[in-house]
N, C-alpha and C positions, 0 to 999 in steps of 0.2 A: 269489729275489725276482722277482715279476712286475712289469713296467712296462706300464701301460695308458694309452691315450689315450681321452678321452671328448669327446663333442660332442653338442649338441642345438640345435634351432632350430624356429621356427614361421613360416609365411609364408602370409598376412600375420600380424602380431602384434597381437592374438590371432587364432588360426586353426588349421588343421591343422598338427600338429607331429610331430617324430620325433627319435630319439636313437640313438647307436651307442657301443659300447665295443669297442676294438680292442687286442689284445695287440701290443706293439711288436716283440717278437722272435719272433712267430709265423712259421713257415715259409711258410704259405700266404697270410698277410695278410688272412685272413677275419675278419669281426667276431665277437667273443665273444658279444655279445648286441645285439639291435635292438629298438626299441619305437616305438610311435606312439600318438597320440590325435587324434580328429577335431577337438576344440576345446581348444586349449592356448595357452601363451605360451612365449617363448624361455627365460625363467628356469626355468619348470617343467620343460621338456625337458632343460635343462642339469642340473638337480637330479636328475631321474630317471636320467640317465646316470651321475652320481656314485654314487647309491644302488645301481644295478645293478653298478657296478664293485666296490663293497665286498662 
């Protein structure tokens, strides 16, 4: 079983946003995936992170 952490944000809200998915037990601690949008919201970035993790 993989355990993943997800997070996303936009600053300001709405504004430029990004998200990351990180595997908890990864040896290198590097993100599994990253993403961004020029015009987004916090909730949209959180949702994109969850979708990317699935």
